[in-house]
N, C-alpha and C positions, 0 to 999 in steps of 0.2 A: 701797773695797777689797772689801766683802762681795759687791756685785753682780758684780765682776770674777771673784772665785773661783767664785761660783755659775754664772756664764756659762760659764767654762772647764770646769767639771764637767759641765754639761749638754751642751755641745758635744762633749766627749770621749765621752760615752756614746752620743749619737745618731750620732756619726761611726762608732763601732765597730759599731753595729747596721746602719748603712747599707752598710758594706763587708764585713760578715761573710760574706755569701753569695758574695762574689767571691774570698774567700781560697782559694787552691788547695790548701794543705796542711791536713791534719787537725789539729784543736786538742786532740785527746784527750791526747796526751803533754804538751802545754803546760799543760793544766789539771789534770793528775793530781796536781800538788803543791799546788794551791790548796785553800783551805778551802771549806766549804759556803757557799752564799749567805747563810744566816742568820748564820753566824759572821763572814763578811766585812761584813755589814750592821752588826753590833754593833761591829766594829773601826772602821769608817768613822764611826759615830756617836760613839765615844769620841774619835777624832782631831778631829772637828769641834768637840766640846765643849772640848777642850784649845785649839784654835785660837781659838774665841770668847773663852775666858778670857784668853788671851794678848793678843788685840786689845783686850778690854774693860778689863782691869786695868793695862795698860801705857800707856793714854791719859793723858797728863799733865794734872793739874788746874791751876787758875790759880796756886795757891800754890806747887805743885811747879815750875811753869814759871818762876816768878819766882826761886825759890831756885837753879834750875839755871843761871841766867844769871851767877852769881857765878864769878869766875875759878877758884876752887878746885874747882868742881863741873862745869866744862865738859867736861874730859877724861873723867871717869867716866860722865858722862851720854851723851856721844857713843859710848863703848864699849858702854854698855848698849843704846843704840838699835841699834847694828850687830848685836849679839847677838840682839836682838828681831827685827830684819828677817830675819836668817838663819833663826831658828826658824820664823817665819811662812812663809818661802819653802819650807822643808823640809816643814812640815805641809801647806801648800797643794799642793805637788807630790805628797805621799803621797796626799792626798784625790783628786786628779785621776787618778793612776795606779790607785788602788784602785777608783775609779768605773768606769774603763775595764775593769778586770778583772771587776767585778760585771756589766757589760753582756755581756762575753764568756761569763761563767758562765751567765747567763740564756739567751743564744743557744744555748749547747751543750746545755742541758737541753731547750730547745724542739726542737732538731734530733733528739735521741735518741728523742723520742716521736711525731714527726710521721709521717703516712701517706706512704709513699714510692712507691707504685705503685697503679694502679687495681685494684679487686677487687670481686667480687660475693660477699656473705657473708650468713649469718643470724647474728643477734647479739641479746643481751639489752640493751635500751636503757633507761637510767635518765635520766629527765627532770630537767634541772637548771635551776632558775629558771623564769621565765615565757617564753613564746615571743615572738619579735620581731614576728611577724605571725600572723594567723589565716587559715585556709583558707576563702575566700569567693569563689566565682566571680562574684558580682554586682559585687564591687569589683576583680575580676581580681587578687586577693590570694592568695598562697600561704602555706603553713605553713612557718615557719622557727623552729627551736628548737635551742638548744645542749643537748647530751646526752652522756652517757658510754656508750660501747658496750663490752661485755665478753662473755665466753662466745662468742668469735668462732669460727665454723666456715665452711668453704667452701660456697658455693652451687653445687651441681653441676646442679641443675634448678630451674625455677621452682616456688615454694611458694605454695600457695593459703592463704586465710584459715583453712580447716579444718586444714591441715597445721600452721600456726603455733599454732592452738589446742591441738592434740595435744601439741606440744612444750611449751607452757605447762603443761598438765596433768602431763606427765611431770616437768617441772622442779619443780613444786609438790610432787610426791611424793618425789622423790629429792634435791631442792635442788641438783642439778647435772646437767649434760648427760651423755649416754652417753660413756664413755671409750673409744670404739673407736679403732683404729689410725690411721684416716684423719684424725680430729680431732687426734690427738697429733702426727702428721707435719706437719699444717698449723700447729699451735701452735709446733712447733719452728722454723718459719720466722721467727717473731717473737721468738725467743730465750727465750720463756717461755710456759707454758700460760696464765698469767694476764694476757695482753696486754690493755690497755685503751687507748681513744682518746677524746679529747674532740673531738667533731665537731659540725658544723652540719647538722642535718637539713633537707632541702628537699622540699616536695611542692607542686606547682603545678597548678591546673586545666588540663585539656586542652581543645582545641577540640572541642566536641561533635559537629561534623560529621565529624571525622576522629579521633575518640578511639581511641587505641592502634591505628590503622590496621586497623580492623575487629574488634578484640578487645573483649570486654565492658569497660565502664568501671568503674574502681574508685573512682569519685567518692564513693560512700557510705562506704566504709571510710576514705578519706582525710579525709572530713569529721569522722569521729570523733576525729581527732587533736586537734581543738580542745578535747575534753573531758579530755585528759591533764593532770593537775595536777602541780606540782613534787613530785618524790620517787617518782612512779609508775614501775614497771618493766614493760616489755612486750617481747615478741619481735617482731622485724621482719626482713624480707629487704631488704638495702640494696645500693646501688652506691656503694662508697667511692671517693674520688679525692683525690689530693694537692691542696693549696691552689694551688700554683703552676700547675697544669695544668687547674684547674677552669674551666668555661665562664664563670662569673661573674667570673673574674679576667682571663682572656685576651681576652675579647670584651666589654668594658665601654665603651660609647660616652659615658657620662655624665661621665667624668673622676674618678669616685669610686674611690679606691685600695682595692679589696676585699682585696687581699693583706695590706696593712698593717693594715687594720681587723680582719681575722680573726686575724692574728698577735697584735695587741694584746689580743685577747680570749682568747689562749692556746688557740686552736682548732687541732687537729692535722690536720684534713682536713674535707672536705665529703662528704655522702652524700645521694643521692636515694632516697626511700622507694619500694620496689617493691611490697611487700605488708606488711600488719600484722595482728597478732592482734586479735580482738575483745574479749579479756579481758586484764586485767593480772595480774601475779603478786600473789597475796595478800600482805598485809603480814607475816604470820607466816612466810612462806617467802622473803621478799625478803632479799637480801644487800646490804650497803653496800659501795661501792667507796671509801669515805672512812674507812677504819678508823683512820687516824692522827689524824684530827680529827673523830671521830664526833659529839661533843657540839656543837662549833661548827657542823658541817654540819647536824645536826638542828635547831638553833636557827634557822639561816638558812633551812632548808626550811620551817619553820613560818611564818616571815615571808613567804616567797614564796607559800605557800599562801593566806595572807591577801590578798595582792595578786591572786592568781588568782581568788579568790572575789569580790573587788570588781569585777574585770573581767567575770565572769559576770553579776553584778548589772546592770552597764551594758549587757550584751549580750542581756538577756532578750528584749525586744520589738524587736530591732534591725531586722528585716525590715519592720516596720510603719511605720517612720519614713521621712521623705523624706531625700534625700541630704544636704541642708544640715543637717538636724537630726541625722542620724547623725554627721556630722563635728563638729558643735558638741559633741555628747556625747563623741566620741572625744578632742577637745582638752581637755574638762573632766577626763576620766580621766587624761590625760597630765599635766595640771597638778597632779593630786593624788598620783599614784603613780609618775610617770615612765614609765608604760606607753604606748608609741606604737603598739601592735599594731593598733589599730582606725583609725588615721589613714591615709587613702588617699594615693596618690602625688600626686594633684592638690592636696590640701590642703597637703602638704609643699612642693610647688612654689610654692604661693601664699604661704606664709610665707617661703620663700627670696626670692621676688621682692619681697616687702614689707620684707625685711631684718630680720625679727623671729623668725627661727628659734630664736634663743637663748631666747626666752620660753617655748618648749615644754619646755625642759630644767629639771629641778629644780635651782635655784641657791641661793645663799645667802639670797636674799629669802624663799623658801619656808621654809627651815630656821629663819631668825630670827623670822619671823612666828609660827610654831607654838611655838618656844621662848619667845618673849615672852608669848604668850597663856597658855601653861601655867604659866610662872613667876609671872605676875601673879595667876592664879587661886590658886596654892598660897600665895603671900605673903598674899593677901587672907584666905584661910582661917586661916592662922596668926596674922594680926593680930587676927582676931575671936575665935578659939577658944583658941589656944595662944601667947599673947604671951611667956610665960616662956621659950620656946625661945631667944629672942634674948639671954638672959643668957650662953649658952654658944656660940651660933652667930650671928655677925652677919647682918643681913638680906641684905647683898649676897652673902655666901657661900651662903646658902640659895637665893637667886634664881639664882646662878651654877650651883649643883649641879643644880637642876631644868632649867635651860637646856641644860647639857651632856648630861644624860641624855636629854632630849627630842630634842636634835639628833642624837645617835648612833642612837637608836631609829628616828627618822624617816628618817635617812640610809640605814640598813639597809633600811627598808621601801620606799624608792625605788630600791634597787639599789646604793647606796653608790658612785655615780659620782664622778668627780673633783670637780666643784663642790660636791656635798653633803659629801663627805669633807673637803674643804678647810675648809668652814665649821665642821664639828663639831670638827676638830682645832684650828682657830684659837681657837674659844671655850674649849677646854680649856687651850691654851697661854697665852692672854692672862690667864685667871684664875689660873693658876699663877704667872705673872710678877707679877701684883698681889699675890698671897698671899705670895710670897717677896721682894717689893720689889726685884727685879732691874732694873737700868737698861737694858732692852732695848726698842727701838722696835718698832712694829707691822710696819714694812716688813722688819725683820730676821727677825721671826717668819715672815712670808710666805716669805722666801727659804729659811729653814730647812725649812719644810714642803715647798716645791717640791723640794728636794734629797732629803729623807727619803722622799717618795713615789716619786721616781725610783729611789732606791737599793732600795727594797722591791720595785719592779716596773719594771725598765728599759723594758719595752715600752709603758709608759704614755706615753712620749715620742712614740709614733706616734699618739696620740689628739689630735685637734684640740681637744677640750674641755679638755685639760690646759693647753695654751698659752694659749687664749683666757681661761680662768678666772683663771690666775695673773697674766697680763699685764694683764687688765682691772682686777683689784683693785689691782695695783701702780700703774696709771695713775690710778685713783680716789684712792688715797692721796696721790699726787703732786699731783693737782689740788686735793685738799682742803687740803693745806698751802699751796699758792699762793693759793687763794681766801680762806683765813683771813687771810693777811697783807694781801691787798688789801682785805678787809672791815674790818680794823682801821684801815688808813690812810684808808679812806673815812669811817669813823666819826669820826675826828679832824677832818677837814676839812669834813664835811657835817653836823655835829651840828645838830639842830633843823630840818633840811630834809626828812628822810624821816619824815614824820608822817602822811601821807595813805594811805588804803587803796588807792587807785588806783596810787600810787607804789610801794607794796609789791608789788602784783600785777605791775607792770611790771618791777621789779627781780628778782622771783622768776622770771618768764618769761624774762628776759634771762639769768639764771644757768643756768636749765635748758637754754636753747638753746646757751649757751657750753659747758656740760658735754657735751651731745650732740655738738656739733661737735668738741670736743676728743677724745672717744672715737672718733668716726668717723674722723677724720684719723689719729690715733695707731694705731688698730687696722687701718687700711687695708693697710699692708704685710704684716702677718702674715696677714690675711684673704686677700689675693691669693696669698700663698705657699702657704697651706693648701688653698684652693679654686679658685684660678685666676680668680676673678671676685668682684665685690662689687656689691650692689644699691644704686643711688643713692636708691631709695625709702626705705631705712632711715633716712636723715638726716631725713626728714619724718615718716614714720609712727611712728617711735620716740618722737617728741615727745609724742604722746598715748597710744600703746599701752603704753609702760612705766608711766605713771601709772594707766591703766585696769587693767592686770594687777596692778600692785603694790599698789594701794590699794582695789580693788573686787573683781576676780575671784578673786585668790589668797586674800584673807582670807575671802570667802564660801565658797570651795571648802574651805579648811581647817576652817572652822566646820561645814560639812556633814559632813566626814569625822569630826569629833569627835562630832557628833550621831548619826552612823550607828551608833556603838557603843551608844547608848542607845535611839534611836528612829529606825529606818530611814524611817518615813513623813515625819518632819520633814526628814531629810536629803534625801529625794527632792524635796521641795518646794523646798529651797534649790538643789539641783542643777538643777532645771528653770529657776529664775531665772538661774543662771549660764550654762546652755546657751543660753538666749534671748539674753543679752547677747553671748555669743561668736558666735552665729549672725548677729546684726545687725552685729557687727564684721567678720565674713567678707564680708557683702554690701557693706559700705562699702569694704573693701580691694579687692574685685573691681571695684567701680565706679571707684575711683581708678586702679587699675592698667590698666584698659581704656580710659582716655582716649587718643585717637589722638595728641594733642600731646605726651603723656608716655609713649609706648610704649617708647622705648629707655631702659630703666632699668638695664641691666647695664653695668658697667665691666669690660672684659676687658683685662688686662695681665699676661701670664705673667711670673712672677718666679722667678729661680733663686737659689741660695745666694749667689753673688757680689753680686747686686743687694741682697739682704737684708743682707749684711755691710756694704755701703756705707751703707745706711739706718741701721744701728745706729751706725756710726762718725759719721755726721752728727748723730745724736741725743745722743751721749755728752756734749758740752759743756753741753747743757741738762739732762741727768740729774744731772751733778755739782753740788755746791754752788756758788752764785754766787761768782765770783771765784777759784775753784780753778784753772781754766784759761780762757783767752780763748775766747769763743764764736765768734770769727772762725775758729778751727780747724775749724769745721764746714764752712767754705766749700770746701776742696779735695775732701773726699769727696762733698759735695753736687754739686759741678760734675762730678766723675767719674761720679756716679750718673746725672745727666741725659745725659751723653755716652754712657754704656753703654746706657741705655734707647733713646736715639735710634739708636745703631749697630745694636742688635738689630732695631729696627723697619725700618731701612733695608736691612739684610741680607736680610730677608724679601721686600723689594720689588725688589731688584736681581738676585736669582738665580732663574731660572725653576725652579719647584718643582711637583711633582705629589704631593699628599697623598692617601694611601689612608686614608680615614676609617672608623673602626669604626661599625657600625650596630646590633650586638646580634643579628644573624642572619647565619650563615655563608654564606648564599646571596645575600644582598642586599649590593650594593657601592655605595659612594659615593666619588667621586674628585673632588678639587678641583685645578684647574690655575690657578696664579698665574704669569702671564707679564708681564715688565716692558713697560710701554707705550712707553717711549722718548720720542720727541719728537712723537708723534701726539696732540697736545693736543685735537684736535677729536673724537677717538674717545671719550675718557673723561676726566673730571677726576681720576680715580685714577691712581696710578703703576703699577698692576697691572691687567692684563686677567684677570678671574676667570671661569672656566667650571666649572660643576658637572655631573658625569656620574653618573646614577643607573641602576642595572640590577638585575634579578632573574635569577639564574643557576640557579634551581631547575629541574632537567631535567623535561621533560614525559613522558619515556618510562619513568621509574622512579618508585617510590613513595619519598617522603621524609617525615621527621617534620614535622607541621604547624607552621606559624610562629605565634609569639605576638606578632609585630611589628605595630604599628598605625601609621597615619599620624601620630597625635599623638606617639607615642614617637619615631618617626624625625625628625619636625620639631623636637621639643625637643632631641634630640641634635645635629642639624645646626645649629640656631640657636646653640647654645653653642659648637660647634666653629668655625663661621664667625666668631663674635664674637671668639674667642681668637686667630684668625688675622688680625684687623683687616679683615675683609671686610664692608663696608657696602653693596655693590652687586655685582650679577652681570651680566656681559655676556651670559651665556646659560646655560640649563639644557637638558641633553639627557637625556631618558628613553629609554634604549636598548632596554628591554624592550617588546615589542609585543603580548603576549597579554593577555587580558582582565583577569585579576586575580592576586593573590598567594595568597590563602587560600581563595577561593571562585570559582566559575565564573559568569560574567556571562551572562544570558539573551540570546538573539538579538533579542528585541523591544525591547532598549534600556531595559527597565524594571528598576529595582532598588530595594531597600528603603533608605530614607534612613539608618536606624540602623546598617546594615552597610556603608555606603559607605566608611568609614574603614578597613575591613579588606579589602574586595573590590577597591578601587582605591587601594592604598597610595601608590604613587609619584606618580601625578597629583594626589592629594589633598595630598600633601606639598608639591608644587610650588605648589598653591593657597595653602597656609598660608604658604609662604615669600614668595610674591608679595604677600601682604597686609602683610608686615613690611619687606621690602627691595626696592629697584628691580631689576627684571629686564628686560634688553634683548630677549632672544629666548628662545623656548621651542620646542625640537624634540621631537616626540613620535613614537616609533615606533608603527606600527600605526594604530589608528583615532583619528587626531588630531581628527576632526570631533566627537568626543564631548566636547571640552573645554567647550563651552557648557553641556551638561548637568551636567558635574562642577562648574562654577562655581555653578550654581543649587543643587546639592546642598550645596556648601560654605557658601553663604549661608544655606541653610535650617538647617543644623546650628549655625552660629555666630550666627544672627539678625542678619546684616549686610546692608546695602543697598549698591547700586552694583556695578558690574562691576570685576573685578580688572584692574590696569593692565598686562596682558601677554596677547598673542595667541599662538596656537600655529600651527606649520607642521609638515607631515609630515617625519619623518626618513627620507627615501627615498635609495636608492642614487644617488650623484652629487651630493647636496646639499653645498654648499661654503660656508665662511666664511673670510675672509682679512683679515689686517691690511693697511692701505694700503701699508706698506713690504715686505710679503711675508715678514716674519720668522716668522709663524705662520699655518698653514693647517689648518683643520679640515674633514675630508671624510668623508662617510658611504660606507662600502664595501658595506654590505648594507642590506636593507630594501625590501620590495615590498608595501606595504599595499594596493595595488589588486588583488593576487591574493587570492582568497577563501579563503586558508589561513593561519591564524594562525602556523603553524610557520615561515613565511618572513618574518615581520614584524620580527624582531629586527634591530637596527641596530648594526653594528660601526663604530667611529670610528677614523680615522687622523689623527694629529697630526704634521704636517711642520714642523720648526722649524729655525732657523738658529743658535740658541743651545743649549748643553747644558742638559738638564733633569735635576735631581736628583729621584729618586723616594723619598719618605719614608713610613714607616709611622707615621702620626700617633699620638702618645701622649696620650690624653685627660687623664691625670692630670698629665703634665709635658710640655706642648707644646714647650717649648724643648729637650727631650731626645729629640725624635723621631728615630729611627734610620733609616738607609737600608734600603730593602727589598732583600732578597737575591735574586740570580738563582738560580732552581731548575735550569735547564738552559742550557748554552752550546752553541750550534750552530756558531758561526764558529770559525775557527782562532785568532783572537785570544783568549788566555786572560787578559786583563786582569781584575783583581779589582775595578776601580772599578764601583760599583753604581749607575750612573746612565747616562743617554743622553748621553755625553760627546763625541760627534763632531759636527762641523758638518754641516748639512743632514741631520739624523737624523730617523727616523720612529719614532713610538710608536703601536702599535695597541692600542686598548681594545676587547677582544673581548667580544661578547655573543651567545650562541646557546643556545637550549634544545632545538633539534632539528637533526639532521644535514641536513635538507632545505635549511636556509639556505645551506650551503656547496655543496650539490648545485646549487642555483639559481645561485649565484655562478659555479660552474665552467661552467655552460651559457651564461650571459649576459655574463659579464665575462671577457674574454680575459686570459690571463696576460701578454700583451704590454704591458698597461697598467703593469705593474710594471717592465718593462724600460725605460720612459721616465723612471722616477723617478731623481732625482739623489742621494738619501740614501745615505750611506756606511755607516749602521748602523741596523738595524731591531730594535726591542724589542717583544715581544708580552706584553701584560698581560691576563690573563683568569682564569677559574676552573678549578680542576682537573677539574671535571665538564664541561668544554667538549666540544662535539660535533665540533670541528674535526678534520680528517684530516691524515695525514702529507704527502699530496700538496699540500694547500693551504698548509701551512707551507713547503714547498719553493718553491712558486710565489711566495709573498710574501717570500722571501729573509730569513727570520727569523734573527737572530744570537743573541738571548738571550730567554729565556722566564721571566717572573715570574707568580705567581698571587696572587689576593686572599686565599686561605685558606692560603698558604704550604706547599702540597703540590705534589708533582711532577705535571706533565702527562704522562699515560701514553703518549700517541701520540708524544711528543717524545723519549722515552728512547732510541729507536734512531737519532736524528739527531745526538746530541752527548753530552757528558759531564754528569754530574749535579753541580750546584753545591752550595754549603753552604746548607742549609735554615735559614731564620731561626728563632731560638729562639722558643718559645711563651710564654715568660714576659715 
């Protein structure tokens, strides 16, 4: 009963948050009569206490059950049970409805404070907590910091550091900004002059070769951001943007849901740092934006300043360390304070691949170790010096009080994330239950905490740590009950047999493997639902990593943290030992995960809500007490689950689909074509023909912002996206861009620096990395395809690999053709003349002629099964159908790539328009970039019917040919 009510409450709240953005009507009038969130929280807590009391004290005991069976008591007993069931149903319904209202209330509050439009402002920035990352160009790491912005005024012109210093001096004298009319009119736009926002500051290193497009670099002033400690106030000029339209939300190839992550942290918007003052506001002149909770805020700020000082201690001689020593120290800091700012992207990816990312988080293990260590020390002191205290306070209460206090202080010191908060609150609750002798089990305390935390902050339901933390503990409690029963039965039948040390080692190892296998299998559905993938390495590496972290690394780390308060030198010695152990562990994991026979470690199976619901239904008979319901009832939902998963996989293989994959760079496109193979078994063992098209659309005639994309980043994103789409082999890859590089220019003498090859030749180097992981049948390269041998050597030099990659290249020249044996799919190059000594005519535009309709989808990295159709920007034909796919037989889809108008000038000279008169396609769709250099005449020659773009912006030259379609939403 408890788990059912808790499940309905959480489902109601997360359902409200999921659909709140799509509600067309305003909720202001609906919420006007509601109480405040705190009052509603207290009301829900009182109702839950009443419900628990009703369920607890109406459970019949053995004596009452026997007396109720007498004929005179049957009728009153039944009447009492009916009344009880009605009361429980009313209370449960009230809790579910009230929980939904609490979620609506939280959503409404978040919506009233969010940034609604982009703006450039100068503002007073108050640093809140420690930063998520540090500004370090050697690690390609940017500064990310949650902060409060106030004293907002419009930025009418660029401000220099000296200008911001003058504003700081003026503010220190007057303790307020000048109240001229322009500021007042701007403040009126935000309904009050005291408008404040909680935003995420961003500052990333720029490419030094193209820093600010010729402007002086502000790298030095951005580097000073690392020295801002919690509570500091400083004036900055910022570029504010709403969360929904920020670059990190709409163009995220990794699948990480940045929108929900920021909303769960109660961030109102994002801001790029344009300029910053060199001095902070003096403490005597600073004003707090937390006047309602100033004491709590000051206490929290002091704790965060301690975390910041410890980070600075770890960061002192950072540049003198090797990369592996840096990351070992960064992981050591993370295991102590939960501060991951120094951990690089490569190290995070390594822990994800190994399936041990959960070990980087401050969990119950860390809290319990510190609490046990401190409580044991305090009890030892009282036993030796003050034993008379036990006359008034029992020893377990003293130990419990110390453990609770240490747990809450350490949880606050590590950021008070959900796992740490759960452990501290459970220690307090279990102690109170023992103190009051209430008959409440541990699992019910866990359920109650899950609901209370969700009521306090409904947006916590969007945090993966919330679900993994509570579900993992619940599964451990369930496993502990089962294993205890099995151990008791084994003791009865095997008494006298288990007396050898080797037998004990074997039994312990077997129990550990069973526990790890149990957790891996039971957490697999929720892991796939939250992240879209799961590492198979976790089943193996966790067997020794959990013990190493739990019994060696974490205790030594906590001991060093305690010693740091007394003797930093002793603490540094212990931390050096811990860092050495972590560094050797990293080397071991790198070696294991690099084994060729075990390279495919990711399990990609996109899961939606319906599949998750069927998983829960199939698990219900095993979660209920044995004999409550027949476990054969799990067979129907389990069968339906397998049928649904199989149907989803087959639907992806029977419908020709073109996926527009996000890359993280608006000028770089990646397109995957999945075409059903039919009966051509000799072509491929797969049911789909998979072609990948890569192109860079950055125009060569105008200046653009420098790209931060590298081949490693693009390869990582493509590998995950292809895996989620069940692509384990490619029939071919076509790199449509023909010029030398993406971020730098290649020399004519074919010499290049090896360290820069991953930036200067992004697309070919990405192909090299893909070829090392999955089979590729063909590789077409626009432009200088003869350079493939040199690029292979560069790739092997960088990755220290031997042997040649199993793919050869051929030029993507005009007229190059590939076709299925049955003629259902033809791929043809329309442009590309690499023999001409002009890189501007090397780009290769591809035409796909198909006999089956192709649906064009905008791939959703966070939710692959929810990928939406790409929208037509311009319709040129007279057919105004709203179907957003190539849905006519014998249709043509043109994948356009051109960075210079000479490509189409060459095409007009060499390729007669009569070639298009011979085509039999009844519908032609053009897919390219809005910065394309194509002309109106060429579009007419090609008989284009509909135009789509990779960046979802209109193609300017096509506006005069047809009507504008509905632009795809950017969220």
